Legacy VTK file of the C-alpha trace (Angstrom):
# vtk DataFile Version 3.0
C-alpha trace
ASCII
DATASET POLYDATA
POINTS 446 float
113.200 78.968 133.532
109.656 77.428 132.249
107.641 79.883 134.660
109.470 83.124 133.419
108.750 82.004 129.816
105.131 81.386 131.135
104.884 85.029 132.689
106.186 86.711 129.630
104.083 84.608 127.409
100.836 85.512 129.142
102.280 89.401 129.435
102.987 89.291 125.457
99.411 87.854 124.594
97.645 90.340 126.729
99.278 93.410 125.196
98.967 91.924 121.937
95.171 91.513 122.770
95.027 94.975 124.114
96.416 96.537 120.798
94.406 94.610 118.505
90.889 95.548 120.528
92.371 98.934 120.467
93.164 99.097 116.944
89.652 97.278 115.860
87.686 99.595 118.007
88.945 102.662 116.263
88.664 100.844 112.622
84.723 100.711 113.703
84.284 103.525 114.961
85.427 105.308 111.672
83.692 102.997 109.352
80.353 104.122 111.380
81.252 107.895 110.661
79.013 106.925 107.488
75.482 107.528 106.662
73.477 104.692 107.546
72.381 102.339 105.027
70.002 99.479 105.513
71.384 96.411 104.577
69.596 93.458 106.317
67.215 92.619 103.931
67.358 88.959 102.143
69.307 87.542 104.429
69.442 84.102 102.939
70.579 85.387 99.654
73.235 87.319 101.051
74.343 84.630 103.374
74.492 82.774 99.896
76.678 85.298 98.701
79.139 85.439 101.291
79.793 81.437 101.277
80.461 81.261 97.738
82.560 84.587 97.164
84.175 85.279 100.527
84.592 81.857 101.483
84.279 79.487 98.359
86.799 82.174 96.688
84.479 82.062 93.705
85.603 85.226 91.786
89.434 84.513 92.064
88.867 81.053 90.392
88.074 83.628 87.169
91.846 83.105 86.911
92.136 79.554 88.117
96.125 78.976 88.627
95.784 82.260 90.862
92.686 81.073 92.441
94.654 77.545 93.202
97.398 79.410 95.267
95.312 81.908 96.822
93.046 79.149 98.188
96.282 77.398 99.713
97.166 80.639 101.299
93.494 81.264 102.556
92.908 78.082 103.754
96.625 77.705 105.492
95.518 81.154 107.627
92.093 79.730 108.500
93.319 76.027 109.335
96.318 76.842 110.434
95.094 78.775 113.521
93.751 75.456 115.164
97.465 74.695 115.761
97.919 78.124 117.051
95.630 77.737 119.839
97.460 74.392 121.330
100.753 76.887 121.108
98.648 79.579 122.735
97.418 77.219 125.604
100.807 75.711 125.956
102.343 79.189 126.579
99.755 80.006 129.065
99.403 76.924 130.983
103.455 76.081 130.850
102.661 73.044 128.738
103.748 71.424 125.598
101.388 70.020 122.925
98.770 69.689 125.159
96.450 68.253 122.781
98.738 65.125 122.222
97.472 62.998 125.000
93.627 64.370 124.178
94.364 63.114 120.490
96.480 59.886 120.681
97.773 58.009 117.736
95.393 60.972 115.354
97.892 63.600 116.679
100.572 62.818 114.535
98.160 62.997 111.388
96.738 66.223 112.671
100.005 67.832 112.969
101.066 66.145 109.237
97.707 68.004 108.008
98.926 71.529 109.226
102.512 70.997 107.803
101.083 70.500 104.536
98.864 73.572 104.626
102.381 75.119 105.945
103.940 73.801 102.833
101.164 74.748 100.425
101.356 78.405 101.594
104.970 78.595 101.915
104.958 77.523 98.197
102.262 80.106 97.067
103.856 82.938 99.105
107.045 82.157 97.189
105.173 82.383 93.616
103.374 85.585 94.666
106.544 87.350 95.887
108.123 86.074 92.632
105.233 87.489 90.448
105.675 90.753 92.246
109.414 91.072 92.146
110.551 89.097 88.695
107.312 88.636 86.652
106.463 92.209 87.522
102.938 91.585 86.761
102.262 95.165 85.405
98.617 96.119 87.676
101.046 95.677 90.686
103.906 97.849 89.298
104.065 101.609 90.758
105.903 102.466 87.851
102.582 102.262 85.731
100.136 103.246 88.744
101.346 105.513 90.868
99.167 104.202 94.205
101.322 101.259 94.499
104.670 103.206 94.743
106.298 103.104 98.428
104.308 101.316 101.290
101.714 99.660 99.340
104.352 97.844 97.120
106.364 97.425 100.544
103.563 95.935 102.042
102.277 93.312 99.194
106.053 92.092 99.430
106.221 92.282 103.377
103.652 90.170 104.250
104.426 87.314 102.087
108.331 87.383 103.341
106.498 86.987 106.686
104.491 84.183 105.837
107.236 82.302 104.263
109.405 82.703 107.117
106.301 81.563 109.818
105.669 78.585 107.519
109.496 77.924 107.804
109.502 78.389 111.710
106.700 75.499 112.002
108.282 73.293 110.064
111.962 73.825 111.911
110.188 73.434 115.217
108.288 70.128 114.426
111.441 68.963 113.295
113.645 69.688 116.177
111.083 68.667 118.306
110.842 64.880 116.478
114.668 64.774 117.007
114.038 65.596 120.835
111.398 62.876 121.336
113.505 60.331 119.880
116.408 61.211 122.271
113.975 60.539 125.077
114.113 64.419 126.332
111.365 64.325 129.395
109.719 67.400 128.440
109.179 66.442 124.684
106.051 64.447 124.617
106.203 61.417 122.417
103.957 61.656 119.424
105.540 59.969 116.681
107.185 61.574 113.176
105.243 64.398 111.566
105.349 63.789 107.658
107.184 66.871 106.249
109.448 68.096 109.003
111.043 64.092 109.453
112.803 65.180 105.888
114.363 67.412 108.082
115.193 65.770 110.738
118.891 64.595 109.124
119.444 68.410 109.333
119.618 68.282 113.583
121.391 64.741 114.126
125.007 66.136 115.004
123.327 68.982 117.126
123.793 68.608 120.743
120.728 68.089 122.928
121.115 71.666 124.937
121.654 73.304 121.561
118.741 71.558 119.871
116.218 72.820 123.040
117.428 76.175 122.122
116.733 75.860 118.515
113.265 74.397 119.149
112.535 77.197 121.666
113.862 80.020 119.371
111.477 78.510 116.520
108.465 78.229 118.818
109.020 81.591 120.268
109.613 82.890 116.700
106.344 81.693 115.206
104.235 82.235 118.249
105.541 85.910 118.364
105.247 86.180 114.464
101.413 85.653 114.659
101.166 88.238 117.003
102.739 90.610 114.782
100.830 89.505 112.062
97.693 90.090 113.965
98.679 93.542 114.925
99.934 94.457 111.504
97.166 92.913 109.279
94.911 95.888 110.977
96.986 98.698 109.338
97.541 96.443 105.789
95.560 95.463 102.943
95.410 91.843 104.352
92.276 93.251 106.720
90.432 91.538 104.009
91.013 88.425 105.572
88.563 89.446 108.512
86.590 91.996 106.310
85.898 90.146 103.286
82.954 88.076 105.006
80.755 91.177 106.302
81.649 92.660 102.980
80.561 90.418 100.702
77.215 89.599 103.291
76.064 93.395 102.954
77.217 93.905 99.234
74.561 95.212 96.718
72.454 92.646 95.544
70.303 94.986 92.785
71.727 95.147 89.263
75.212 96.367 89.024
73.767 98.852 86.294
71.086 100.348 88.610
72.574 103.656 90.355
71.318 105.015 93.582
69.343 108.206 92.478
68.545 111.146 94.710
65.113 111.153 95.527
64.647 114.922 95.929
66.077 115.052 92.458
63.873 112.409 90.801
60.641 113.966 91.918
61.746 117.077 90.364
62.392 115.231 87.207
59.664 113.411 86.841
57.718 116.525 87.508
59.675 118.230 84.776
58.544 115.225 82.525
55.193 115.486 83.225
55.270 111.763 84.950
53.962 112.932 88.332
52.076 116.026 89.381
53.077 118.873 91.128
52.048 119.404 94.987
51.871 122.438 96.769
54.423 120.878 99.072
57.729 122.207 98.737
60.509 119.742 98.019
63.068 119.220 101.182
66.506 120.525 99.879
69.044 118.321 101.422
72.111 119.609 103.464
74.437 118.467 100.924
74.194 117.078 97.116
76.347 113.945 96.738
79.374 113.636 98.724
82.498 115.790 99.873
84.122 114.024 102.615
83.820 110.316 104.442
81.226 111.321 106.683
78.790 112.009 103.153
79.258 108.520 102.255
77.597 105.742 103.862
79.363 103.143 106.329
79.322 100.046 103.296
81.267 102.564 101.243
83.575 102.745 104.239
83.985 99.348 104.860
84.705 98.733 101.173
87.680 100.824 101.735
88.978 98.573 104.633
88.263 95.765 102.498
90.109 96.404 99.611
92.970 94.132 98.489
94.869 96.494 96.666
94.841 93.226 93.722
94.377 96.114 90.809
92.092 93.927 89.082
89.547 96.801 89.115
91.774 98.920 87.669
93.154 96.702 84.713
89.717 96.388 83.833
88.851 100.025 83.694
88.592 101.418 80.118
89.240 105.316 81.229
92.724 103.974 82.841
93.527 101.862 79.877
93.610 104.634 77.887
95.694 106.864 80.033
93.657 108.934 82.039
94.478 109.339 85.553
91.001 107.512 87.119
92.112 104.377 89.038
89.652 102.629 91.212
91.751 101.338 93.290
93.416 104.502 94.147
89.894 105.554 94.743
89.594 102.767 97.131
93.317 103.454 98.735
92.499 107.459 98.818
89.469 106.767 100.905
90.871 104.445 103.294
94.059 107.101 103.746
91.335 109.257 104.438
89.951 106.988 107.225
93.323 106.374 108.847
93.742 110.344 109.154
90.150 110.757 110.605
91.183 107.838 113.273
94.296 109.324 114.362
92.128 112.593 114.622
89.690 110.708 116.900
92.217 109.166 118.641
93.591 112.319 120.194
90.348 113.575 120.738
89.065 110.794 123.033
87.119 109.210 119.872
85.524 112.620 118.321
86.216 113.647 115.002
87.033 117.167 114.743
87.016 118.892 111.508
90.399 119.265 109.991
89.896 121.566 107.006
90.422 118.763 104.737
88.183 116.655 102.499
88.097 113.221 100.790
87.527 115.420 97.259
90.279 117.536 96.573
92.851 116.316 99.184
92.794 112.664 98.412
91.247 112.222 95.029
91.429 114.830 92.224
88.500 116.151 90.308
90.402 114.855 87.091
89.949 111.258 88.339
86.364 110.921 89.200
85.503 113.041 85.344
87.004 110.477 83.932
85.102 107.515 84.866
82.155 105.925 82.244
80.052 104.482 84.684
80.665 101.106 82.676
81.100 99.087 86.366
83.730 97.002 85.304
85.411 97.769 88.425
82.223 96.318 89.969
82.292 93.520 88.085
86.161 92.298 88.709
86.191 92.848 92.194
87.185 89.536 94.092
85.343 90.839 97.367
82.465 92.841 95.986
83.764 96.099 96.467
81.816 99.527 94.587
84.465 101.673 93.843
81.837 103.452 91.195
79.590 103.983 94.261
81.845 106.543 95.794
83.227 108.088 92.436
79.432 108.720 91.485
78.856 110.313 94.852
81.605 112.905 94.359
81.044 113.773 91.141
77.251 114.295 91.916
78.776 116.689 95.003
80.924 118.590 92.236
78.397 118.944 89.948
75.617 120.064 92.195
77.044 121.562 95.070
80.208 123.408 93.767
78.894 123.803 89.924
82.501 122.249 88.655
81.401 120.193 85.430
83.193 120.519 81.980
82.217 122.743 79.498
80.480 119.919 77.177
78.609 118.483 80.473
77.212 121.899 81.400
75.608 122.538 77.442
74.173 118.990 78.186
72.413 120.234 81.449
71.256 123.121 79.794
69.530 121.415 77.201
67.799 118.669 79.440
66.352 121.666 81.482
65.266 123.307 78.369
64.754 120.647 76.181
63.855 117.891 78.287
66.465 116.125 75.997
70.757 115.925 75.757
70.486 117.540 71.942
70.108 121.290 71.409
66.480 121.335 69.524
63.140 121.646 70.864
60.770 118.637 72.031
58.225 120.072 69.572
60.983 119.040 67.102
61.620 115.754 68.005
60.329 113.607 65.086
60.899 116.033 62.219
63.203 113.364 60.912
60.325 111.147 60.234
57.994 113.186 58.359
59.237 112.831 54.903
58.947 108.858 55.531
55.826 107.113 53.957
53.174 105.888 56.862
54.200 101.788 56.224
58.133 102.847 56.159
57.411 104.718 59.910
LINES 1 447
446 0 1 2 3 4 5 6 7 8 9 10 11 12 13 14 15 16 17 18 19 20 21 22 23 24 25 26 27 28 29 30 31 32 33 34 35 36 37 38 39 40 41 42 43 44 45 46 47 48 49 50 51 52 53 54 55 56 57 58 59 60 61 62 63 64 65 66 67 68 69 70 71 72 73 74 75 76 77 78 79 80 81 82 83 84 85 86 87 88 89 90 91 92 93 94 95 96 97 98 99 100 101 102 103 104 105 106 107 108 109 110 111 112 113 114 115 116 117 118 119 120 121 122 123 124 125 126 127 128 129 130 131 132 133 134 135 136 137 138 139 140 141 142 143 144 145 146 147 148 149 150 151 152 153 154 155 156 157 158 159 160 161 162 163 164 165 166 167 168 169 170 171 172 173 174 175 176 177 178 179 180 181 182 183 184 185 186 187 188 189 190 191 192 193 194 195 196 197 198 199 200 201 202 203 204 205 206 207 208 209 210 211 212 213 214 215 216 217 218 219 220 221 222 223 224 225 226 227 228 229 230 231 232 233 234 235 236 237 238 239 240 241 242 243 244 245 246 247 248 249 250 251 252 253 254 255 256 257 258 259 260 261 262 263 264 265 266 267 268 269 270 271 272 273 274 275 276 277 278 279 280 281 282 283 284 285 286 287 288 289 290 291 292 293 294 295 296 297 298 299 300 301 302 303 304 305 306 307 308 309 310 311 312 313 314 315 316 317 318 319 320 321 322 323 324 325 326 327 328 329 330 331 332 333 334 335 336 337 338 339 340 341 342 343 344 345 346 347 348 349 350 351 352 353 354 355 356 357 358 359 360 361 362 363 364 365 366 367 368 369 370 371 372 373 374 375 376 377 378 379 380 381 382 383 384 385 386 387 388 389 390 391 392 393 394 395 396 397 398 399 400 401 402 403 404 405 406 407 408 409 410 411 412 413 414 415 416 417 418 419 420 421 422 423 424 425 426 427 428 429 430 431 432 433 434 435 436 437 438 439 440 441 442 443 444 445
């Protein structure tokens, strides 16, 4: 029986590894469809940002109570993986608690620490589930934010339920294991009591030994299979930020938030028009496309941002356009960009890794023109994001394409553009009349 379990485990482990590798490969390929953008400058500063924001959870603690709960889940996810390493080795080698002889008397303390983390994760996930289902935090509700309807709403709850069940499985497995140790079962190495699961031991006191072995094995298999399912599921879920938060914060923009990325070709023409630069004999190079129409026009960091989005909605909750009832939601912009990437990924899988145009584009088929025109470029969304995503950069590139390539702009904008072209200012009067307002003032008053 043991050898059958060992072979079955190795097979499931291999299949899970292959599936995750395949999924990660296609995500990487879709991200690399974006344009080049050098983000390798100032490595020490970038490392500092990553350690503070991704590893240290700095921005989560803008709201302390949520920050503490999120830290519990985060640390649990990171550190419990060490225990998972032991379970995987046990499954591959056909052993049971392979680290126990190596760690000796320290082993029960080690497992008790993981149980503490499991309990903390369980409590935090229950609180988060109550916030979504009972308290109904406004920024997470589909009634107010259409992008949260359907799968995003289910995804947020499903992952919490899965984590709760996995943590219960850990505690159940350890409690049954401890009882079997007390009964002298040869397969269960004597390790000593584990601090938290020992409180569950009375539940199993009246259970026969064969039944107890079945319970322990079911809990063991359920836990590790749940971890494998979680590993695959994460690559399709918003919880991919668990991994991508680290590179995403490392490669975040280091320039001031209010500094926009201008097109050099346009900047040169404006400087010449304003007399800040002399006209040369060389004609300005005209880019193939102004702004961005589809994901291939964005840079790779914009696409990584989309996969890193946590769907927490802090950006949308802070957006003045959204607050005043306009259709713009920075969260939706990132989710729509990720949806487009997922569709492109499926096309690439069907065509041996090659992206063949499907007649769709990011702007129009996923993100509406009305949404991007509502943006005030205030940077509130950029400021609020806990993993340093920049929705504004995508919005500006999409809007630049609509205005400059397709000449789609509101009438009031066109009047301003006309004034800029003829008067070098947004207002409709000649540059020569710019200081007429001061003509009646005395020199000392001026």
